[in-house]
C-alpha positions as CSV (number, residue, x, y, z in Angstrom):
1,M,83.5,115.0,12.7
2,D,81.4,118.3,14.4
3,P,79.9,121.2,12.2
4,V,81.6,123.3,13.8
5,W,84.6,123.0,11.4
6,S,82.1,123.3,8.5
7,S,81.2,127.0,9.9
8,L,83.9,128.9,10.7
9,P,83.3,132.6,12.2
10,P,85.3,135.6,10.8
11,Y,89.0,135.3,11.5
12,S,89.3,137.4,14.2
13,P,92.6,137.3,16.5
14,P,92.6,138.9,20.1
15,L,94.2,142.6,19.8
16,S,95.0,141.8,23.7
17,V,95.4,138.7,26.0
18,P,95.6,138.0,29.6
19,P,99.4,138.1,30.6
20,V,100.2,134.5,31.1
21,H,103.6,133.0,30.6
22,H,104.3,131.0,27.3
23,T,104.5,127.7,28.7
24,L,100.9,128.0,30.1
25,A,99.4,129.8,27.5
26,L,98.2,126.6,25.3
27,P,96.6,124.6,28.7
28,S,95.0,128.3,29.8
29,I,93.0,128.6,26.4
30,I,91.7,125.0,26.3
31,K,90.7,124.6,29.5
32,T,88.2,127.6,28.7
33,A,86.3,125.4,25.4
34,G,82.6,124.9,26.4
35,G,83.2,126.9,29.6
36,P,81.0,130.6,30.6
37,S,84.0,132.4,29.7
38,P,85.8,131.3,26.4
39,H,89.4,132.4,26.3
40,P,89.6,135.5,24.0
41,S,92.4,133.4,21.6
42,L,89.6,130.2,21.2
43,Y,88.6,130.3,17.3
44,A,86.4,127.3,17.4
45,F,86.4,123.8,19.3
46,D,84.2,120.8,19.9
47,E,84.1,118.0,22.6
48,H,87.6,116.6,21.5
49,F,89.8,119.8,19.6
50,A,90.2,123.4,20.3
51,L,91.5,125.8,17.4
52,C,93.1,129.1,18.5
53,Y,95.2,132.2,17.3
54,D,98.5,131.7,17.4
55,A,100.3,134.4,19.3
56,F,102.9,135.3,17.3
57,P,101.2,133.9,14.1
58,K,103.7,134.1,11.0
59,G,101.2,134.5,8.5
60,R,98.5,135.9,7.5
61,K,96.0,133.5,8.8
62,H,97.8,131.6,11.9
63,L,96.1,129.0,14.2
64,L,96.8,126.1,15.9
65,L,94.4,122.9,16.4
66,I,95.0,121.2,20.3
67,P,93.4,117.7,21.5
68,L,91.7,119.0,24.5
69,S,92.7,115.2,25.5
70,S,96.0,117.2,25.8
71,P,99.0,114.7,24.8
72,R,102.5,116.1,25.6
73,T,103.2,115.3,22.1
74,F,102.3,113.7,18.9
75,E,103.8,111.3,18.9
76,E,101.0,110.5,22.1
77,M,98.0,110.8,19.8
78,S,96.7,107.9,17.5
79,A,96.2,107.6,13.9
80,S,92.9,108.4,14.6
81,D,93.1,111.4,16.1
82,L,95.4,112.6,13.5
83,R,93.7,111.2,10.4
84,L,90.5,113.6,12.1
85,M,93.1,116.7,12.4
86,S,94.3,115.9,8.8
87,A,90.6,116.6,7.8
88,I,89.9,119.0,10.3
89,A,93.1,121.0,9.3
90,R,92.3,120.9,5.5
91,L,88.6,122.5,6.3
92,V,89.8,125.3,7.8
93,C,92.1,126.1,5.5
94,S,89.5,125.4,2.2
95,Q,87.5,127.7,4.3
96,L,90.2,130.2,5.2
97,R,91.5,130.2,1.9
98,T,90.2,132.6,-1.7
99,S,90.5,132.0,-4.8
100,S,93.8,134.6,-5.5
101,D,95.5,132.8,-2.9
102,A,98.8,131.7,-4.9
103,I,101.2,130.6,-1.5
104,R,100.3,126.8,-1.2
105,P,98.9,126.4,3.0
106,L,100.9,124.7,6.0
107,A,100.4,122.3,8.5
108,G,102.2,120.2,10.5
109,F,103.7,119.4,14.1
110,H,107.1,121.4,15.4
111,A,109.5,118.1,15.2
112,A,110.8,119.5,19.0
113,P,107.8,121.7,19.9
114,S,108.5,124.5,22.4
115,L,105.4,123.8,23.6
116,E,102.9,121.5,25.2
117,P,100.6,119.8,24.9
118,A,100.7,118.7,21.5
119,H,99.2,121.2,18.7
120,L,99.0,121.1,15.1
121,H,99.7,124.7,13.2
122,I,97.5,125.8,10.2
123,L,99.0,128.3,8.0
124,P,95.9,128.3,5.1
125,H,97.8,131.2,3.4
126,G,101.5,129.6,3.9
127,L,104.4,131.9,5.4
128,V,104.4,135.4,5.0
129,E,106.9,137.5,5.5
130,G,105.4,140.5,7.7
131,S,106.1,141.8,11.7
132,R,106.5,138.5,13.3
133,V,108.9,136.4,10.1
134,K,112.1,138.2,11.8
135,T,114.6,135.3,11.7
136,V,115.7,132.4,9.6
137,R,114.6,130.3,12.6
138,H,111.5,131.3,11.9
139,V,111.4,130.4,8.5
140,V,113.3,127.5,9.1
141,S,111.0,126.3,11.4
142,F,108.0,126.3,9.2
143,N,110.0,125.3,5.2
144,S,111.8,122.4,6.3
145,D,111.6,118.7,7.8
146,F,111.3,120.3,11.1
147,L,107.2,121.0,10.6
148,V,106.3,117.3,10.1
149,G,103.3,116.6,8.1
150,V,100.2,114.7,10.2
151,D,100.2,112.5,6.6
152,D,104.3,111.8,7.0
153,I,103.5,110.4,10.8
154,L,100.5,108.9,9.8
155,T,102.8,107.0,6.9
156,F,105.2,106.0,10.3
157,I,102.7,104.4,12.0
158,E,100.3,102.2,9.3
159,T,103.9,101.1,7.4
160,G,105.1,100.1,10.8
161,L,107.7,102.0,11.2
162,G,106.3,103.9,14.5
163,R,105.8,101.7,17.7
164,G,101.8,100.7,17.8
165,E,100.1,104.2,17.1
166,R,103.4,106.1,18.3
167,V,105.6,107.8,16.5
168,T,109.8,108.7,17.8
169,V,111.3,111.0,16.3
170,R,114.5,111.3,16.2
171,M,115.1,115.3,18.1
172,G,119.0,115.5,17.1
173,A,117.6,115.6,13.6
174,A,115.1,118.3,14.4
175,K,118.0,120.1,15.9
176,Q,120.6,120.2,12.9
177,I,117.5,121.5,10.5
178,I,115.9,124.3,12.9
179,E,120.1,125.6,13.4
180,G,120.2,125.3,9.1
181,K,121.7,122.1,8.6
182,G,120.1,119.8,6.3
183,C,117.2,121.7,5.4
184,R,114.6,120.9,3.2
185,C,112.0,123.3,1.6
186,S,108.7,121.8,1.5
187,G,104.9,123.2,0.8
188,W,101.3,121.6,2.2
189,R,102.4,119.7,5.5
190,G,99.3,117.9,6.0
């Protein structure tokens, strides 16, 4: 694993970012990784992944880990990439948390994401109510099976329930969860 993940800079999200349509936000951030003028939302990166600040944080600290290969969905990722993302998420959480943190961290993919490319949400302090947590949908999208943990995806792959190194997500079930039907609250989704 790249040493960049072992020594992260202080968490300091930008006060403002260049305006761009939300569907183009993540591609516009990751294309600057390694370039002369990194996007202000880019927090850290290596040759395989970019870690950026979430533009609409749902916790005290909310980051997105994005493979630079830009898979559209997490179903397009390999098991080895998912394992590495899980390890990076745990490192990020351990560095950004303090010993007094009582809330468990969250990390996972949205089952039916609204943005591409695929990105892993990392909330080292868990979901914290605040100005960006405005609706039940916000709470449910991070505290139910709508947030699919990396370990859950790997279990599908390793037990043969997935197709090769791909995972199929039932979008109907994801939609029911986000609408508040069939919710099951959860903790770490790593």
